[in-house]
N, C-alpha and C positions, 0 to 999 in steps of 0.2 A: 848379533849379540854374542860376545865371547863367553868363555867358560867362567862361571862365577864360583870360585873356590872358597868363599867366605862361609863361616859357620855362624850360628846364632851367637856364640860366645864373642865373636868379633864385634858385635853390636852392643856389648854390655854397658859401656859408658856413654852411649848416645842418649840424647834427650828424646822425649816423646815426639816433639816437633820434627826433629831430624829423622826419626824412624818413619813418621808419617810421610814426609817428603820423599824419602827413598821408596817407600812402599807404593804411594799413589802416583807420584810424578815419574819416577824412574822405573816403576814396576819391578822393584827388587823383592823377590819372593821371600828371601831370607829375612829381610827387614819386616815383612808382613808377619812372618812366623814369630819373630821376636815380640811384636806387638801382642799377638795372640797369647803367647806364653806369659808375658807380663800380666795380661788381663786375667788369665786363669790363676796365676799365683796370688795376685791381689785379692781375687774373689775367695780363694781358699783361706787366706789369712784374715778374711772378714766374715767368717762363718758362712761361707758360700754365697754371700751377697755381693754382687759387683758394685764397685765404686765408679761413679761417672764424674 
């Protein structure tokens, strides 16, 4: 596996489905981080309650 120089910001306009595919199928750790960050931010904007 080559060097992955992408940052979380590079994934800004990707859909949840695209991120999940990269994270789970391609094992892209940055895409996984983006999913986690989005989850946390949504939870914060919903009074600390996660939206599923």
